[in-house]
N, C-alpha and C positions, 0 to 999 in steps of 0.2 A: 586449549582453544578458548579465547575470550568470546563470550556469547554475543557481545554487542560492540560495534565500532562507532565511536563518536568523533566528529570533527566540528569543533566549536567555531562559530562565526560571530560577528558583532552586529548582524542585522536582525530584523524582526521575524524572519521566516525560518521555520524548522521543517526540514524535509524528513519524513518518516519513510523508512525502507524496510518493511517487515518481511518481505518475501524474496529478496535477491540472494540470500545465503544458500550455500550448497553443502555446508558441512553436516555430516551425519556421523556421530561417534561410532566407533567400530562395533561396540556391543549392540547398538541399535541397528546398524547396517546389516548385521548378521541375521536379523529377524525379518528384514524386508524380502519380499519375493522378487522375481526377475522384473516384474512390472514396476514395483516400487523403487527398485534400484535405478530405474531410468530417470527419476526425479523430474518427471514431465511437467508437473505443476509449479514450476519455478517462474518467477517474474524475471525472465532472462534479460540480462544486460541493462536493467532499469537504472542501476547505479551509474553505469557508463553513459546512458542516455542523458541523465540529469547532471553529470559531472561538470562543474565550473560554469553552469548556466547563470548563476546569480552570485556575484561576489558578496561575501558576508553571510551567506546562508549557513545555518547549522545543519548537519546531517546526523541522523541516528539510524544505524543499519544493523539489522539482525544478521549474524554470521551463520546461524544454524538454519537448516532447511525446515520448511513448514511441515514435513512428515515427522520430524522430531517432535515439534509442537508448533501450533500456529499462533504467531505473535499477534495476529489480527482477529483473534477469537476471545470471547468472554471467558475469563479464567474459571468461572463457575461451570462451564460446559453448556450453558444455555444456547439454543440455536440462534444463529444470526438472522436467518430467514425462515421463521416458522411456516410450515406448510409447503415449503419448496425444497427441492433437492439442493443440498449443499454439503460441505465437509465440515467436520467438527474440530474441537480443540486439538485433538490428535486424530488426523484423518484415518479412517479405516478403509476408504476407497480413494481412487483418484477422481479427477473431474469427469471421467467417463463412466463412473459407477463401478469400476473394477477393483477387486481386492488388491491391496498393496502389501499385505503382511503374510509371512509364513506363520508367525506367532504374534497376534495382536497384543498390545500392552495391557497390563492390568491397571486397575484404578490406582494402586499404590505406585506403579511405575509412572503413570501420568502425573501423579502428585509430585514425584521426584523431578520430573521434567519441568513442571511449573516452577519449582523452586530454582532449578539450575539454569533455565533458559528464558522462559516467559517473564518471570519476575525481574531478572536483571535488565531485560530489554525495556520494560516499562518503567523501572526505576530510573534508568538513564533518560528515557523520553520525558518523564515527569520532571526530572532535575533540569533538563535543558529548556523546557517550556517555562519553568519557573524562573530560570536565570534570564531568559530573553524577555519575559514579561517585566521583570524587575528593572531591566535596563531600558526598555522602551515603553513601559506602561501597557503593553499589549503584545501578544504573540500569535502568530498565524501558523498552524500546523497544516502542511500540505502533504498528504499521504500519497505516496507514489506506488502505483500498481500497473500490472499488465496481465493480459490473459489472451488465450486463443479466441478468435472471433467466432468459431463454430464449435459449440459443445452442446449437443442435443440433451444431454443429461441435466444440464444446468439451465438452459434457456432455448427458446424456439428461434429459428432464423439465424441471421448473422448479426453479431453485436456491432453497434456503431463504433466509430474510431475513438471518439472522446466520450467517456462516460463519467459525468460529473456527479458526485454524491455529497449531499449536505443533510441527509436524513430529512428530506422534505422541508429544507430551509431552517432547520432548528439548530444546526451546529456552527453557524457563522453569521455575521452581519450580512444582510441582503446585498450590500454593495460588493462583497467578495464574490458571492454567487453570480451576481449580474455581470461583473467585470469578466469573470472566467467564461461565462456563457457567451458574452459578446465577442471575445477574442476567438473562441472556438467556432462561432457562427461565421466569422469573417475569414476563417482559414479555408481557402479554396481547395477543393478536392477531398475534403474530409467530411465525415458525418458526425453527428453529435446527439447526445440526449442528456437531460437533466433528471436525476432521481428516477432512473429507469430500473433495470434489473439490479444494478449496483448502486444503492443509495448511500453508501458509506459503511465501512465495516465497524467492528467494535471500537477500534482506535479512534476513528472520527467521531463516533457517537459518544464515547466515554470522555474524550478530552474537549470536545466542542462545547464550551460553556461561555458563550459570548458575554453574558452578564458578569462573568468573572475575569474578562479580559483575555480569554483564550478562545480563538476561532479555529475551526477545523474544516477542511474540505478534502475530499478524496478525488483523485484522478485515476480512473481505470482506463488504460489504453489498449486497444486491440493490437496484438503483437504484429499483425500484418503491416502496421504503420512504420515499423522500424527494423523488423527482421526480414531476412531473405526468404524464409519459409517458417511456417508455424509447426515444424516438426524437427526432430533431431537432424543435424547438430545445432539447431537454434542459432544460426549464423547472424551476426549483426550486419546490417546493410548500411554502409556508410552514407550512400546517397539518400536513401529513405530517412535515415536518422538525422542527417543534416537539415533536410527540409522540415522535419517535425520539430527539431530543436529550436528553430526560429520562433515557432508559435509557443512552445513551452517557455522559452526565455521571456517572451512578451508577457505571458501570464504571470510569471514569478516577479518580473520587474514591476508590473502594474500592482500586484498585491503588496509588494514592499512599499510602493509609493502611497498606497491606501492606508497603511498601518497607522501613521500619525493621526489620521482623521477618525480612527476608531476608538481612541482613548475616551473612556467614560461612556461610550455608546453601549446600548443593550439591545 
């Protein structure tokens, strides 16, 4: 199994897809408990939702599941959200706080997974961002995510539909943030928040270096916006998805149009 799938485009946008993969190697699968084998915390169908929305976009997709190792976590193991419930580099619990392992991995095993899965994903993402920046003078990483809207272990209440993360405005030019917010605010029937519970994961924070010509923004979608239900079998709702894709396409098209104006901006 190749740990990362890359589809190169000729435009300035790179779509990161760290959590759509469902592959779990057999030796790791054998150590998950029944709850872990459900792979509940997948960004279900996000690759399908964004497919072909923006001609010329590059996609970098992790094929492995986040229970193997989370491609959107600091490889050092540092907490993404200190002081808040979250899951780590190799999650020991699911998003509801329940154990997912019969036999949790050792530090040596986690290191092996870093080398075999986490590192290749980020090597590919780094290479594509560098290639795109060389071609356009700038690259915009749009990190694609989704999550259930009601998870008391992680947050109170119901999550808004659009959760935009720029680590409080540090990972991209303000025009990228403003354009994304404006489009979401004009999307009738949807709720939105900027830098709320999800301010951008490690990927957004690590690569978002506007002064170096790489801008990053994370979009965390509530799964109710495009799934028939936020429970197994996690069915894709064609009608919901079609309505949502209109707004996502508008966002990506606007960001691509902004890219030439970002050259040399800090």
